[in-house]
BALO-942789 format. One record per atom (N, C-alpha, C, CB): residue number from 1; residue in one letter; atom name; x, z, y. Coordinates in nm, 2 decimals. Glycine has a CB too. Layout:
<pts>
+-----+------+------+--------+--------+--------+
! pos ! code ! site !   east !     up !  north !
+-----+------+------+--------+--------+--------+
! NUM !    a !   CA !      X !      Z !      Y !
...
+-----+------+------+--------+--------+--------+
</pts>
This chain:
<pts>
+-----+------+------+--------+--------+--------+
! pos ! code ! site !   east !     up !  north !
+-----+------+------+--------+--------+--------+
!   1 !    x !    N !   6.19 !   2.95 !  -0.46 !
!   1 !    x !   CA !   6.31 !   3.03 !  -0.48 !
!   1 !    x !    C !   6.35 !   3.08 !  -0.34 !
!   1 !    x !   CB !   6.42 !   2.95 !  -0.55 !
!   2 !    x !    N !   6.42 !   3.19 !  -0.34 !
!   2 !    x !   CA !   6.48 !   3.24 !  -0.22 !
!   2 !    x !    C !   6.62 !   3.18 !  -0.20 !
!   2 !    x !   CB !   6.49 !   3.39 !  -0.22 !
!   3 !    x !    N !   6.68 !   3.19 !  -0.09 !
!   3 !    x !   CA !   6.81 !   3.14 !  -0.06 !
!   3 !    x !    C !   6.91 !   3.20 !  -0.16 !
!   3 !    x !   CB !   6.86 !   3.17 !   0.08 !
!   4 !    x !    N !   6.90 !   3.33 !  -0.19 !
!   4 !    x !   CA !   6.99 !   3.39 !  -0.28 !
!   4 !    x !    C !   6.97 !   3.34 !  -0.42 !
!   4 !    x !   CB !   6.97 !   3.55 !  -0.28 !
!   5 !    x !    N !   6.85 !   3.33 !  -0.47 !
!   5 !    x !   CA !   6.82 !   3.27 !  -0.60 !
!   5 !    x !    C !   6.88 !   3.13 !  -0.62 !
!   5 !    x !   CB !   6.67 !   3.28 !  -0.63 !
!   6 !    x !    N !   6.85 !   3.05 !  -0.52 !
!   6 !    x !   CA !   6.90 !   2.91 !  -0.52 !
!   6 !    x !    C !   7.05 !   2.90 !  -0.52 !
!   6 !    x !   CB !   6.84 !   2.83 !  -0.41 !
!   7 !    x !    N !   7.11 !   2.99 !  -0.44 !
!   7 !    x !   CA !   7.26 !   2.99 !  -0.43 !
!   7 !    x !    C !   7.32 !   3.03 !  -0.56 !
!   7 !    x !   CB !   7.31 !   3.09 !  -0.32 !
!   8 !    x !    N !   7.26 !   3.13 !  -0.63 !
!   8 !    x !   CA !   7.31 !   3.17 !  -0.76 !
!   8 !    x !    C !   7.29 !   3.06 !  -0.86 !
!   8 !    x !   CB !   7.24 !   3.30 !  -0.81 !
!   9 !    x !    N !   7.18 !   2.99 !  -0.86 !
!   9 !    x !   CA !   7.15 !   2.89 !  -0.96 !
!   9 !    x !    C !   7.24 !   2.77 !  -0.94 !
!   9 !    x !   CB !   7.00 !   2.84 !  -0.95 !
!  10 !    x !    N !   7.28 !   2.74 !  -0.82 !
!  10 !    x !   CA !   7.37 !   2.62 !  -0.79 !
!  10 !    x !    C !   7.51 !   2.66 !  -0.78 !
!  10 !    x !   CB !   7.32 !   2.56 !  -0.66 !
!  11 !    x !    N !   7.55 !   2.79 !  -0.79 !
!  11 !    x !   CA !   7.68 !   2.84 !  -0.77 !
!  11 !    x !    C !   7.73 !   2.79 !  -0.63 !
!  11 !    x !   CB !   7.78 !   2.79 !  -0.88 !
!  12 !    x !    N !   7.65 !   2.81 !  -0.53 !
!  12 !    x !   CA !   7.68 !   2.77 !  -0.39 !
!  12 !    x !    C !   7.68 !   2.89 !  -0.30 !
!  12 !    x !   CB !   7.58 !   2.65 !  -0.34 !
!  13 !    x !    N !   7.72 !   2.87 !  -0.18 !
!  13 !    x !   CA !   7.72 !   2.98 !  -0.08 !
!  13 !    x !    C !   7.58 !   2.99 !  -0.02 !
!  13 !    x !   CB !   7.82 !   2.95 !   0.03 !
!  14 !    x !    N !   7.55 !   3.11 !   0.02 !
!  14 !    x !   CA !   7.42 !   3.14 !   0.08 !
!  14 !    x !    C !   7.40 !   3.06 !   0.20 !
!  14 !    x !   CB !   7.41 !   3.29 !   0.11 !
!  15 !    x !    N !   7.50 !   3.05 !   0.29 !
!  15 !    x !   CA !   7.49 !   2.98 !   0.42 !
!  15 !    x !    C !   7.47 !   2.83 !   0.39 !
!  15 !    x !   CB !   7.61 !   3.00 !   0.50 !
!  16 !    x !    N !   7.54 !   2.78 !   0.29 !
!  16 !    x !   CA !   7.53 !   2.63 !   0.26 !
!  16 !    x !    C !   7.39 !   2.60 !   0.21 !
!  16 !    x !   CB !   7.63 !   2.59 !   0.15 !
!  17 !    x !    N !   7.33 !   2.69 !   0.13 !
!  17 !    x !   CA !   7.20 !   2.67 !   0.08 !
!  17 !    x !    C !   7.10 !   2.68 !   0.19 !
!  17 !    x !   CB !   7.16 !   2.77 !  -0.04 !
!  18 !    x !    N !   7.12 !   2.78 !   0.28 !
!  18 !    x !   CA !   7.02 !   2.80 !   0.39 !
!  18 !    x !    C !   7.02 !   2.68 !   0.48 !
!  18 !    x !   CB !   7.07 !   2.93 !   0.47 !
!  19 !    x !    N !   7.14 !   2.63 !   0.51 !
!  19 !    x !   CA !   7.14 !   2.51 !   0.59 !
!  19 !    x !    C !   7.07 !   2.39 !   0.53 !
!  19 !    x !   CB !   7.29 !   2.47 !   0.62 !
!  20 !    x !    N !   7.09 !   2.37 !   0.40 !
!  20 !    x !   CA !   7.03 !   2.26 !   0.33 !
!  20 !    x !    C !   6.88 !   2.27 !   0.32 !
!  20 !    x !   CB !   7.09 !   2.25 !   0.18 !
!  21 !    x !    N !   6.83 !   2.39 !   0.30 !
!  21 !    x !   CA !   6.69 !   2.42 !   0.29 !
!  21 !    x !    C !   6.62 !   2.40 !   0.43 !
!  21 !    x !   CB !   6.66 !   2.56 !   0.24 !
!  22 !    x !    N !   6.69 !   2.44 !   0.53 !
!  22 !    x !   CA !   6.64 !   2.42 !   0.66 !
!  22 !    x !    C !   6.62 !   2.27 !   0.69 !
!  22 !    x !   CB !   6.73 !   2.48 !   0.77 !
!  23 !    x !    N !   6.72 !   2.19 !   0.65 !
!  23 !    x !   CA !   6.71 !   2.04 !   0.67 !
!  23 !    x !    C !   6.60 !   1.98 !   0.59 !
!  23 !    x !   CB !   6.84 !   1.97 !   0.63 !
!  24 !    x !    N !   6.58 !   2.03 !   0.46 !
!  24 !    x !   CA !   6.47 !   1.98 !   0.38 !
!  24 !    x !    C !   6.33 !   2.03 !   0.44 !
!  24 !    x !   CB !   6.48 !   2.04 !   0.24 !
!  25 !    x !    N !   6.33 !   2.14 !   0.50 !
!  25 !    x !   CA !   6.21 !   2.19 !   0.57 !
!  25 !    x !    C !   6.17 !   2.10 !   0.69 !
!  25 !    x !   CB !   6.22 !   2.34 !   0.61 !
!  26 !    x !    N !   6.27 !   2.06 !   0.77 !
!  26 !    x !   CA !   6.25 !   1.97 !   0.88 !
!  26 !    x !    C !   6.19 !   1.84 !   0.83 !
!  26 !    x !   CB !   6.38 !   1.95 !   0.96 !
!  27 !    x !    N !   6.24 !   1.79 !   0.72 !
!  27 !    x !   CA !   6.19 !   1.67 !   0.66 !
!  27 !    x !    C !   6.06 !   1.69 !   0.58 !
!  27 !    x !   CB !   6.29 !   1.61 !   0.56 !
!  28 !    x !    N !   6.00 !   1.81 !   0.58 !
!  28 !    x !   CA !   5.88 !   1.85 !   0.51 !
!  28 !    x !    C !   5.89 !   1.82 !   0.36 !
!  28 !    x !   CB !   5.76 !   1.77 !   0.57 !
!  29 !    x !    N !   6.01 !   1.85 !   0.30 !
!  29 !    x !   CA !   6.02 !   1.83 !   0.16 !
!  29 !    x !    C !   6.01 !   1.97 !   0.09 !
!  29 !    x !   CB !   6.16 !   1.77 !   0.13 !
!  30 !    x !    N !   6.03 !   2.08 !   0.16 !
!  30 !    x !   CA !   6.00 !   2.21 !   0.11 !
!  30 !    x !    C !   5.92 !   2.29 !   0.21 !
!  30 !    x !   CB !   6.14 !   2.28 !   0.07 !
!  31 !    x !    N !   5.85 !   2.38 !   0.16 !
!  31 !    x !   CA !   5.76 !   2.46 !   0.25 !
!  31 !    x !    C !   5.77 !   2.61 !   0.21 !
!  31 !    x !   CB !   5.61 !   2.42 !   0.24 !
!  32 !    x !    N !   5.76 !   2.70 !   0.30 !
!  32 !    x !   CA !   5.76 !   2.84 !   0.26 !
!  32 !    x !    C !   5.63 !   2.87 !   0.19 !
!  32 !    x !   CB !   5.77 !   2.93 !   0.39 !
!  33 !    x !    N !   5.64 !   2.94 !   0.07 !
!  33 !    x !   CA !   5.53 !   2.97 !  -0.01 !
!  33 !    x !    C !   5.48 !   3.11 !   0.01 !
!  33 !    x !   CB !   5.56 !   2.95 !  -0.16 !
!  34 !    x !    N !   5.57 !   3.20 !   0.03 !
!  34 !    x !   CA !   5.53 !   3.34 !   0.05 !
!  34 !    x !    C !   5.65 !   3.42 !   0.10 !
!  34 !    x !   CB !   5.48 !   3.41 !  -0.09 !
!  35 !    x !    N !   5.62 !   3.54 !   0.13 !
!  35 !    x !   CA !   5.73 !   3.63 !   0.18 !
!  35 !    x !    C !   5.73 !   3.75 !   0.09 !
!  35 !    x !   CB !   5.71 !   3.68 !   0.33 !
!  36 !    x !    N !   5.85 !   3.79 !   0.05 !
!  36 !    x !   CA !   5.87 !   3.91 !  -0.04 !
!  36 !    x !    C !   5.93 !   4.02 !   0.05 !
!  36 !    x !   CB !   5.96 !   3.88 !  -0.16 !
!  37 !    x !    N !   5.88 !   4.14 !   0.03 !
!  37 !    x !   CA !   5.94 !   4.25 !   0.10 !
!  37 !    x !    C !   6.04 !   4.32 !   0.01 !
!  37 !    x !   CB !   5.83 !   4.35 !   0.15 !
!  38 !    x !    N !   6.16 !   4.34 !   0.06 !
!  38 !    x !   CA !   6.26 !   4.40 !  -0.03 !
!  38 !    x !    C !   6.32 !   4.52 !   0.05 !
!  38 !    x !   CB !   6.37 !   4.30 !  -0.06 !
!  39 !    x !    N !   6.44 !   4.55 !   0.02 !
!  39 !    x !   CA !   6.51 !   4.66 !   0.09 !
!  39 !    x !    C !   6.56 !   4.63 !   0.23 !
!  39 !    x !   CB !   6.62 !   4.71 !   0.00 !
!  40 !    x !    N !   6.56 !   4.50 !   0.26 !
!  40 !    x !   CA !   6.62 !   4.46 !   0.39 !
!  40 !    x !    C !   6.51 !   4.47 !   0.50 !
!  40 !    x !   CB !   6.67 !   4.31 !   0.38 !
!  41 !    x !    N !   6.56 !   4.45 !   0.62 !
!  41 !    x !   CA !   6.47 !   4.47 !   0.74 !
!  41 !    x !    C !   6.38 !   4.34 !   0.75 !
!  41 !    x !   CB !   6.55 !   4.49 !   0.86 !
!  42 !    x !    N !   6.43 !   4.23 !   0.72 !
!  42 !    x !   CA !   6.35 !   4.10 !   0.73 !
!  42 !    x !    C !   6.29 !   4.07 !   0.59 !
!  42 !    x !   CB !   6.44 !   3.99 !   0.78 !
!  43 !    x !    N !   6.17 !   4.02 !   0.59 !
!  43 !    x !   CA !   6.11 !   3.97 !   0.46 !
!  43 !    x !    C !   6.19 !   3.85 !   0.41 !
!  43 !    x !   CB !   5.96 !   3.94 !   0.48 !
!  44 !    x !    N !   6.20 !   3.83 !   0.28 !
!  44 !    x !   CA !   6.26 !   3.72 !   0.22 !
!  44 !    x !    C !   6.16 !   3.61 !   0.20 !
!  44 !    x !   CB !   6.33 !   3.76 !   0.08 !
!  45 !    x !    N !   6.19 !   3.49 !   0.25 !
!  45 !    x !   CA !   6.09 !   3.38 !   0.23 !
!  45 !    x !    C !   6.12 !   3.31 !   0.10 !
!  45 !    x !   CB !   6.11 !   3.28 !   0.35 !
!  46 !    x !    N !   6.01 !   3.28 !   0.03 !
!  46 !    x !   CA !   6.02 !   3.21 !  -0.10 !
!  46 !    x !    C !   5.98 !   3.07 !  -0.07 !
!  46 !    x !   CB !   5.92 !   3.27 !  -0.21 !
!  47 !    x !    N !   6.07 !   2.97 !  -0.10 !
!  47 !    x !   CA !   6.05 !   2.83 !  -0.07 !
!  47 !    x !    C !   6.01 !   2.76 !  -0.19 !
!  47 !    x !   CB !   6.18 !   2.77 !  -0.01 !
!  48 !    x !    N !   5.92 !   2.65 !  -0.17 !
!  48 !    x !   CA !   5.88 !   2.57 !  -0.28 !
!  48 !    x !    C !   5.88 !   2.42 !  -0.24 !
!  48 !    x !   CB !   5.74 !   2.61 !  -0.33 !
!  49 !    x !    N !   5.88 !   2.34 !  -0.34 !
!  49 !    x !   CA !   5.87 !   2.19 !  -0.32 !
!  49 !    x !    C !   5.74 !   2.15 !  -0.26 !
!  49 !    x !   CB !   5.90 !   2.11 !  -0.45 !
!  50 !    x !    N !   5.74 !   2.07 !  -0.15 !
!  50 !    x !   CA !   5.62 !   2.03 !  -0.09 !
!  50 !    x !    C !   5.55 !   1.92 !  -0.17 !
!  50 !    x !   CB !   5.65 !   1.97 !   0.05 !
+-----+------+------+--------+--------+--------+
</pts>
């Protein structure tokens, strides 16, 4: 899921989810699976359970 998808599913803030996912990534519990290109300048990273 992307940060936005996860934030909507958990009814949480985007920044809170981003911080939590970064911590999980440091612990190698989640990994980036792919990048989606959207209307934004930066690609959206899709995260998955490691």
